[in-house]
C-alpha positions as CSV (number, residue, x, y, z in Angstrom):
1,M,134.0,138.1,-62.7
2,E,136.1,135.4,-61.0
3,Q,135.9,133.3,-64.3
4,I,137.8,136.0,-66.3
5,P,141.3,134.4,-66.0
6,V,140.1,131.1,-67.4
7,L,137.7,132.5,-70.0
8,I,140.5,134.0,-72.1
9,P,142.5,130.8,-73.0
10,L,139.2,128.8,-73.1
11,C,137.8,131.2,-75.7
12,L,140.9,130.9,-77.9
13,I,140.9,127.0,-77.7
14,L,137.2,126.8,-78.6
15,A,137.8,129.3,-81.5
16,A,140.6,127.1,-82.7
17,L,138.4,124.1,-82.8
18,V,135.5,125.8,-84.6
19,S,138.0,127.5,-87.0
20,F,139.4,124.1,-87.9
21,L,136.0,122.3,-88.3
22,L,134.5,125.1,-90.4
23,G,137.8,125.6,-92.3
24,T,137.9,122.0,-93.4
25,W,134.3,122.4,-94.8
26,R,134.8,125.8,-96.4
27,R,138.3,127.3,-96.2
28,A,137.2,130.9,-96.3
29,L,135.4,130.6,-93.0
30,A,138.6,129.9,-91.0
31,Y,139.7,133.6,-91.1
32,P,136.5,135.3,-89.8
33,V,136.1,132.7,-87.0
34,A,139.7,133.2,-86.0
35,S,139.3,137.0,-86.0
36,L,136.1,136.7,-84.0
37,G,137.7,134.4,-81.4
38,A,140.8,136.7,-81.1
39,G,138.5,139.7,-80.8
40,L,136.4,138.2,-78.1
41,S,139.5,137.2,-76.1
42,F,140.8,140.7,-76.3
43,A,137.5,142.1,-75.1
44,I,137.6,139.7,-72.1
45,A,141.2,140.8,-71.4
46,L,140.1,144.4,-71.4
47,W,137.3,143.6,-69.0
48,G,139.8,141.8,-66.8
49,L,142.2,144.8,-66.8
50,I,139.4,147.1,-65.7
51,T,138.4,144.6,-63.0
52,V,142.0,144.4,-61.7
53,L,142.4,148.1,-61.6
54,N,139.1,148.6,-59.7
55,N,138.9,145.5,-57.5
56,G,142.4,144.0,-57.3
57,P,143.7,140.6,-58.4
58,Q,141.2,137.9,-59.5
59,H,141.6,134.2,-58.8
60,Y,140.0,131.2,-60.4
61,Y,140.4,127.6,-59.1
62,L,139.9,125.0,-61.9
63,G,137.2,122.5,-61.1
64,G,136.6,124.2,-57.7
65,W,139.7,122.6,-56.2
66,V,141.3,125.4,-54.1
67,A,145.1,125.9,-54.3
68,P,147.5,124.4,-53.5
69,I,145.7,121.2,-54.4
70,G,144.0,122.5,-57.5
71,I,145.2,124.5,-60.4
72,E,144.9,128.3,-59.9
73,Y,144.5,131.0,-62.5
74,V,145.5,134.5,-61.5
75,L,144.8,137.9,-63.1
76,D,146.9,140.4,-61.2
77,H,148.5,143.6,-62.3
78,L,151.4,142.0,-64.2
79,S,149.3,139.3,-65.9
80,A,146.6,141.8,-66.8
81,F,149.4,143.9,-68.4
82,M,150.7,140.9,-70.4
83,I,147.4,139.4,-71.4
84,I,146.3,142.7,-73.0
85,L,149.6,142.6,-75.0
86,V,149.2,139.0,-76.1
87,T,145.5,139.2,-77.1
88,G,145.8,142.7,-78.6
89,I,148.8,141.9,-80.8
90,G,147.3,138.5,-81.6
91,L,144.1,140.1,-82.9
92,L,145.9,142.6,-85.1
93,C,148.2,139.9,-86.5
94,I,145.2,137.6,-87.4
95,I,143.4,140.5,-89.1
96,Y,146.7,141.3,-90.9
97,S,147.2,137.7,-92.0
98,L,144.4,137.4,-94.6
99,R,146.4,138.3,-97.7
100,P,149.8,136.8,-96.6
101,V,148.2,133.5,-95.7
102,Q,146.3,133.3,-99.0
103,T,149.4,134.2,-101.0
104,E,152.0,132.1,-99.2
105,L,150.2,129.1,-97.8
106,G,147.2,128.5,-100.0
107,E,145.5,125.2,-99.1
108,R,147.6,124.9,-96.0
109,S,145.7,127.9,-94.5
110,V,143.1,125.5,-93.2
111,F,145.6,124.6,-90.5
112,T,147.1,128.1,-90.1
113,Y,144.3,129.8,-88.2
114,P,143.6,127.0,-85.7
115,L,147.4,126.9,-85.0
116,M,147.6,130.7,-84.6
117,L,144.7,130.5,-82.1
118,L,146.3,127.6,-80.2
119,L,149.5,129.6,-80.1
120,L,147.7,132.5,-78.5
121,A,145.8,130.2,-76.1
122,G,149.1,128.7,-75.0
123,L,150.7,132.1,-74.4
124,S,147.5,133.3,-72.6
125,G,147.6,130.3,-70.4
126,I,151.3,130.9,-69.5
127,V,150.5,134.4,-68.5
128,L,147.4,133.5,-66.4
129,T,148.3,130.3,-64.7
130,G,149.5,130.2,-61.1
131,D,150.8,126.6,-61.3
132,L,154.3,125.7,-62.3
133,F,153.5,122.5,-64.2
134,N,150.4,123.9,-65.8
135,L,152.7,126.7,-67.1
136,Y,154.8,124.0,-68.8
137,V,151.7,122.5,-70.4
138,F,150.7,125.8,-71.9
139,L,154.4,126.5,-72.9
140,E,154.3,123.3,-74.9
141,I,151.0,124.1,-76.6
142,A,152.4,127.5,-77.7
143,S,155.8,126.0,-78.7
144,I,154.3,123.1,-80.8
145,S,152.0,125.5,-82.5
146,A,154.9,127.8,-83.3
147,Y,157.0,125.0,-84.7
148,A,154.2,123.9,-87.0
149,L,153.5,127.5,-88.2
150,I,157.1,128.2,-89.0
151,G,157.5,124.8,-90.7
152,S,154.5,125.5,-92.9
153,G,156.5,127.9,-95.0
154,D,158.5,127.1,-98.1
155,G,162.3,127.0,-98.8
156,R,164.3,126.9,-95.6
157,A,161.4,127.3,-93.2
158,P,161.1,123.6,-92.3
159,V,164.9,123.5,-91.4
160,A,164.5,126.7,-89.3
161,A,161.5,125.1,-87.6
162,L,163.5,121.9,-86.9
163,R,166.3,123.9,-85.3
164,Y,163.7,125.8,-83.2
165,L,162.1,122.6,-82.2
166,I,165.4,121.0,-81.0
167,M,166.4,124.0,-79.0
168,G,162.9,124.8,-77.8
169,T,162.5,121.2,-76.6
170,L,165.8,121.4,-74.8
171,G,164.7,124.6,-73.1
172,A,161.3,123.2,-72.1
173,S,162.9,120.0,-70.8
174,C,165.3,122.0,-68.6
175,Y,162.3,123.9,-67.2
176,L,160.3,120.8,-66.6
177,I,163.2,119.0,-64.8
178,G,163.6,122.2,-62.6
179,V,159.8,122.0,-61.8
180,G,160.3,118.3,-60.8
181,F,163.1,119.3,-58.5
182,I,160.9,121.9,-56.8
183,Y,158.0,119.5,-56.4
184,S,160.3,116.8,-54.9
185,V,161.4,119.2,-52.2
186,T,158.2,121.3,-51.5
187,G,155.5,118.8,-52.5
188,S,153.7,121.7,-54.2
189,L,153.3,123.2,-57.7
190,N,151.3,126.3,-56.9
191,M,153.4,129.4,-57.3
192,S,152.3,131.2,-54.1
193,D,152.5,128.0,-52.0
194,V,156.0,127.2,-53.3
195,A,157.1,130.8,-52.6
196,S,155.9,130.4,-49.0
197,L,157.8,127.1,-48.6
198,L,161.1,128.1,-50.3
199,P,162.8,130.5,-47.8
200,G,163.7,127.6,-45.5
201,L,164.9,125.5,-48.4
202,Y,167.1,128.0,-50.2
203,Q,170.3,126.1,-49.5
204,S,168.9,122.8,-50.9
205,R,171.0,121.6,-53.8
206,L,167.8,120.5,-55.6
207,I,166.4,124.0,-55.3
208,I,169.7,125.5,-56.6
209,G,169.7,123.0,-59.4
210,A,166.1,123.8,-60.2
211,V,166.9,127.5,-60.5
212,A,169.8,126.8,-62.8
213,L,167.8,124.5,-65.1
214,M,164.8,126.8,-65.2
215,V,166.8,129.9,-66.0
216,I,168.7,128.1,-68.7
217,G,165.5,126.7,-70.2
218,L,163.8,130.0,-70.2
219,G,167.0,131.7,-71.6
220,L,166.7,129.4,-74.6
221,K,163.0,130.2,-75.0
222,M,163.7,133.9,-74.6
223,A,166.7,133.7,-77.0
224,I,169.0,135.6,-74.7
225,F,172.5,135.9,-76.1
226,P,174.3,133.4,-76.6
227,L,171.3,131.1,-76.6
228,H,169.7,132.9,-79.6
229,L,170.9,130.6,-82.4
230,W,167.4,129.4,-83.3
231,L,165.9,132.9,-83.7
232,P,167.4,134.5,-86.9
233,D,166.4,131.7,-89.2
234,A,163.0,131.2,-87.6
235,Y,162.1,134.8,-87.9
236,T,163.6,135.2,-91.4
237,Y,162.2,132.1,-93.2
238,A,158.8,131.8,-91.5
239,P,155.8,132.9,-93.6
240,S,155.1,136.6,-93.3
241,A,152.0,136.4,-91.2
242,I,153.7,133.9,-88.8
243,S,156.8,136.1,-88.4
244,A,154.5,139.0,-87.5
245,L,152.8,136.9,-84.8
246,I,155.8,135.0,-83.3
247,A,158.4,137.8,-83.3
248,P,156.6,140.2,-80.9
249,L,155.2,137.5,-78.6
250,M,157.1,134.3,-78.1
251,T,160.3,135.6,-76.6
252,K,158.4,138.3,-74.6
253,V,156.2,135.7,-72.9
254,A,159.4,133.7,-72.0
255,A,160.8,136.9,-70.5
256,Y,157.5,137.3,-68.6
257,I,157.9,133.8,-67.1
258,L,161.4,134.7,-65.9
259,I,160.1,137.9,-64.3
260,R,157.1,136.0,-62.8
261,L,159.4,133.5,-61.2
262,L,161.6,136.3,-60.0
263,I,159.0,138.3,-58.2
264,S,156.4,135.6,-57.3
265,V,158.4,132.4,-56.6
266,F,162.1,132.9,-55.8
267,S,162.5,136.7,-55.0
268,P,165.1,139.0,-56.5
269,H,167.1,138.8,-53.2
270,Y,167.6,135.0,-53.6
271,L,168.3,135.1,-57.4
272,G,170.5,138.2,-57.1
273,D,172.3,138.4,-53.8
274,V,172.4,134.6,-52.9
275,L,172.8,132.8,-56.2
276,S,174.0,135.7,-58.5
277,V,171.7,134.6,-61.3
278,T,170.3,138.0,-62.1
279,P,173.8,139.7,-62.3
280,I,174.8,137.0,-64.8
281,L,171.7,137.7,-66.8
282,G,172.6,141.4,-66.8
283,I,176.1,140.7,-68.1
284,L,174.7,138.5,-70.9
285,G,172.2,141.3,-71.6
286,A,174.9,143.9,-71.9
287,I,177.0,141.8,-74.2
288,G,173.9,140.8,-76.2
289,I,172.9,144.4,-76.8
290,I,176.2,145.1,-78.5
291,A,176.6,141.8,-80.3
292,G,173.0,141.7,-81.6
293,S,173.2,145.3,-82.9
294,I,176.5,144.6,-84.7
295,M,175.0,141.5,-86.3
296,A,172.0,143.5,-87.4
297,I,174.2,146.1,-89.0
298,A,175.8,143.3,-91.1
299,Q,172.6,142.1,-92.6
300,R,171.2,143.1,-96.0
301,N,168.0,141.1,-95.8
302,L,165.3,143.2,-94.0
303,K,163.7,140.4,-92.0
304,R,167.1,139.0,-91.0
305,M,168.2,142.5,-89.8
306,L,165.0,142.7,-87.7
307,A,165.7,139.2,-86.3
308,Y,169.1,140.2,-85.1
309,S,167.7,143.4,-83.8
310,S,165.4,141.3,-81.7
311,V,168.4,139.6,-80.1
312,A,169.7,143.0,-79.0
313,Q,166.3,144.2,-77.8
314,I,165.7,141.0,-75.8
315,S,169.0,141.7,-74.2
316,Y,167.7,145.1,-72.9
317,I,165.1,143.1,-71.0
318,A,167.7,140.8,-69.5
319,L,169.8,143.8,-68.5
320,G,166.9,145.3,-66.7
321,I,166.3,142.1,-64.8
322,G,170.0,141.9,-64.0
323,L,170.1,145.4,-62.4
324,G,168.4,144.0,-59.3
325,N,166.4,147.1,-58.4
326,P,162.7,148.0,-58.8
327,I,163.2,150.7,-61.4
328,G,165.3,148.4,-63.6
329,L,162.7,145.7,-63.4
330,V,160.0,148.2,-64.3
331,G,162.1,149.2,-67.3
332,A,162.4,145.5,-68.3
333,M,158.7,145.0,-68.1
334,L,157.9,148.2,-70.0
335,H,160.4,147.1,-72.7
336,I,158.6,143.8,-73.1
337,M,155.5,145.7,-74.1
338,N,157.3,148.4,-76.1
339,H,159.4,145.9,-78.1
340,A,156.5,143.7,-78.8
341,V,154.5,146.5,-80.3
342,M,157.6,148.0,-82.2
343,K,158.8,144.6,-83.6
344,G,155.2,143.5,-84.4
345,S,154.8,146.6,-86.5
346,L,158.1,146.2,-88.2
347,F,157.5,142.5,-89.1
348,Q,154.1,143.3,-90.4
349,I,155.6,146.0,-92.7
350,A,158.4,143.6,-93.7
351,G,155.8,141.0,-94.6
352,A,153.8,143.5,-96.7
353,L,157.0,144.4,-98.5
354,Q,158.0,140.8,-99.0
355,L,154.7,139.9,-100.7
356,Q,155.9,142.4,-103.4
357,G,159.3,140.9,-103.7
358,L,161.0,143.7,-101.6
359,V,163.3,141.6,-99.5
360,E,166.6,143.3,-99.4
361,V,167.3,146.7,-97.8
362,N,168.4,148.0,-101.3
363,D,165.0,147.1,-102.7
364,L,163.5,149.8,-100.6
365,A,165.1,152.7,-102.5
366,G,162.5,155.3,-103.1
367,M,159.6,153.4,-101.4
368,G,159.0,156.4,-99.1
369,R,157.4,158.2,-102.0
370,K,155.5,155.1,-103.4
371,L,154.2,153.7,-100.1
372,P,153.9,156.8,-97.8
373,Y,151.6,155.2,-95.2
374,T,153.5,151.9,-94.9
375,M,156.9,153.5,-94.8
376,G,155.6,156.2,-92.5
377,A,154.6,153.5,-90.0
378,F,158.1,151.9,-90.5
379,T,159.7,155.3,-89.7
380,V,157.7,155.6,-86.5
381,A,158.7,152.1,-85.4
382,A,162.3,152.6,-86.4
383,L,162.6,155.9,-84.5
384,S,161.0,154.2,-81.5
385,M,163.5,151.4,-81.6
386,V,166.3,154.0,-81.6
387,G,164.7,155.6,-78.6
388,I,163.4,158.9,-79.9
389,P,160.6,160.5,-77.8
390,P,157.6,160.6,-77.7
391,A,157.6,157.0,-79.1
392,C,157.3,154.3,-76.5
393,G,160.9,152.9,-77.0
394,F,162.4,156.0,-75.4
395,F,160.6,155.5,-72.1
396,S,161.6,151.9,-71.4
397,K,165.2,152.8,-72.1
398,W,164.8,155.8,-69.8
399,Y,163.7,153.6,-66.9
400,L,166.5,151.1,-67.7
401,A,169.1,154.0,-67.7
402,A,167.6,155.2,-64.4
403,G,168.0,151.7,-63.0
404,C,171.7,151.7,-64.1
405,I,172.3,155.0,-62.4
406,E,170.6,153.9,-59.2
407,A,172.7,150.7,-59.2
408,G,175.8,152.7,-60.0
409,N,176.4,150.3,-62.9
410,W,178.1,152.5,-65.5
411,V,179.1,149.5,-67.7
412,F,175.4,148.6,-68.2
413,L,174.6,152.3,-68.9
414,S,177.3,152.4,-71.5
415,A,175.9,149.3,-73.1
416,L,172.5,150.9,-73.3
417,I,173.9,154.1,-74.9
418,I,176.1,152.2,-77.4
419,G,173.3,149.8,-78.3
420,S,171.0,152.8,-79.1
421,L,173.7,154.3,-81.3
422,L,174.2,151.1,-83.1
423,T,170.4,150.7,-83.5
424,A,170.4,154.2,-85.1
425,V,173.1,153.0,-87.6
426,Y,171.1,150.1,-89.1
427,F,167.7,151.8,-89.0
428,F,168.9,155.1,-90.4
429,R,170.6,153.2,-93.2
430,V,167.2,151.8,-94.2
431,L,165.5,155.2,-93.8
432,E,168.2,156.8,-96.0
433,K,167.4,154.2,-98.7
434,V,163.6,154.8,-98.3
435,Y,163.6,158.5,-98.5
436,T,166.7,159.9,-100.2
437,S,167.9,157.2,-102.7
438,P,166.7,157.2,-106.3
439,D,164.0,154.7,-107.1
440,A,165.2,151.1,-107.5
441,P,164.6,150.4,-111.2
442,Q,163.8,146.7,-110.7
443,V,161.0,147.6,-108.2
444,T,159.3,150.6,-109.9
445,S,157.1,148.5,-112.1
446,R,155.9,145.9,-109.6
447,Y,155.0,147.7,-106.3
448,S,151.4,148.1,-105.1
449,R,149.9,149.4,-101.9
450,P,149.0,146.9,-99.2
451,C,145.4,145.9,-99.0
452,L,143.3,147.4,-96.2
453,S,143.4,144.2,-94.1
454,M,147.2,144.6,-93.9
455,L,147.4,148.4,-93.9
456,I,144.9,149.0,-91.0
457,P,146.8,146.8,-88.5
458,I,150.1,148.4,-89.6
459,L,148.7,151.9,-88.9
460,I,147.1,150.9,-85.6
461,M,150.5,149.5,-84.4
462,A,152.2,152.7,-85.5
463,I,149.6,154.8,-83.6
464,A,150.0,152.5,-80.6
465,I,153.8,153.2,-80.5
466,I,153.1,156.8,-79.9
467,G,150.1,156.3,-77.7
468,L,151.9,153.9,-75.4
469,G,154.7,156.4,-75.1
470,L,152.3,159.1,-74.0
471,A,150.6,156.7,-71.6
472,N,153.7,155.3,-70.1
473,S,153.3,157.0,-66.7
474,F,149.8,155.5,-66.3
475,I,151.1,152.0,-67.3
476,V,154.0,152.3,-64.9
477,E,152.1,153.7,-62.0
478,Y,149.0,151.5,-62.1
479,L,150.4,148.2,-63.5
480,L,154.1,147.8,-63.3
481,E,155.1,149.5,-60.0
482,P,152.4,147.4,-58.1
483,A,153.9,144.3,-59.7
484,A,157.5,145.2,-58.8
485,S,156.4,146.1,-55.3
486,T,155.3,142.5,-54.5
487,A,158.9,141.3,-54.8
488,I,161.3,140.8,-51.9
489,W,164.3,143.0,-52.8
490,S,166.5,142.3,-49.8
491,G,167.0,139.6,-47.2
492,R,165.3,141.6,-44.5
């Protein structure tokens, strides 16, 4: 069982290699190999989750070199929570991708599935590693794969990928320099070892500089407002299958890194009470909730509306981190999961519509009658984004609101409420088109139902939105509260 943490990324890397080799020989083989590899990694992740719940955290030391000398992989409550999210959504997105990849990428699909698997391997490694530099290595694997996948599209996709590459490289460089500062002071890269050495070094200028650089770098990767400029074009112009994979995962894993550093390396007390980093994140989050929602209202392209919506939703996570209390952090972690599932569902639906030429919000007029299952799933996800129970989006906002009340921060609470109202504005505008407007005449003759390989993942995601809402108390009690309890919330 101790090999579980390393088996997940290893399985995905091997699947990427086999998918590429078989795909170059016979292109049709790349998809089943990728699906099998992603399915196996998800099964191992489930096994790992059960193991953590029954036996506690699992540790693996690469090459038998015990930390802090060697590289450690850790499967604890927080990483088990995240790895299920990464592998589960990754599996559904790869299953979903068959028709979009065939239609939009053609011969380029031989590279698509290996890159998708490498992306998932990088994200899995980020989640599971207990080493600060090894985290950077996996971050670059995931990022380079994402740049290539986005740039594989037509039209403005290569330009969007170039912008993402420039800003993503800047973010990764800031993180790496910060890691270098930490190593120069502590002589260690292992997270738990660094955490034990830092308390006596908190006033070091190099440590303060490291914190600043790492938070800025991760803010760029996370696309927190106003560092979000790469995100709208990347999500809008990427191929449909790629948007559906990157939108729910890339920024959420960056948020996970920030939370992991907060609770496992630096402590909320140091980042909040001593350096005031988390309060600044909270302020940026409150502003981003409003700004992102307003920008989403202004969009007429469906994918671009969803992209700006992501800016607002990521800001909810930043606000939860900025609250500086356990319940706010639980809300932030829960919103990582909820937003990943909601936005994954929405981008899958947007991709299915885009394949039929339905790109603008106005194109969706009357589609509720023509595509009842697809638009029904869209409705579930949209209502969850607004925060209507029992969908999962309600519960993370509930915890965030409770965190605001506990902190006595009525400004942040107001931002949460206003953001939810603005979210209702742009999603209800779409739902009004879908269900009450007359059929769009230019669309009536060309629509068709999505194939099963697309429809089944869409429906599973919609069911998951309700299921995760109903299971929120279990997730919070057995996974998120134990993770939040490991943090040092005060200087005592």
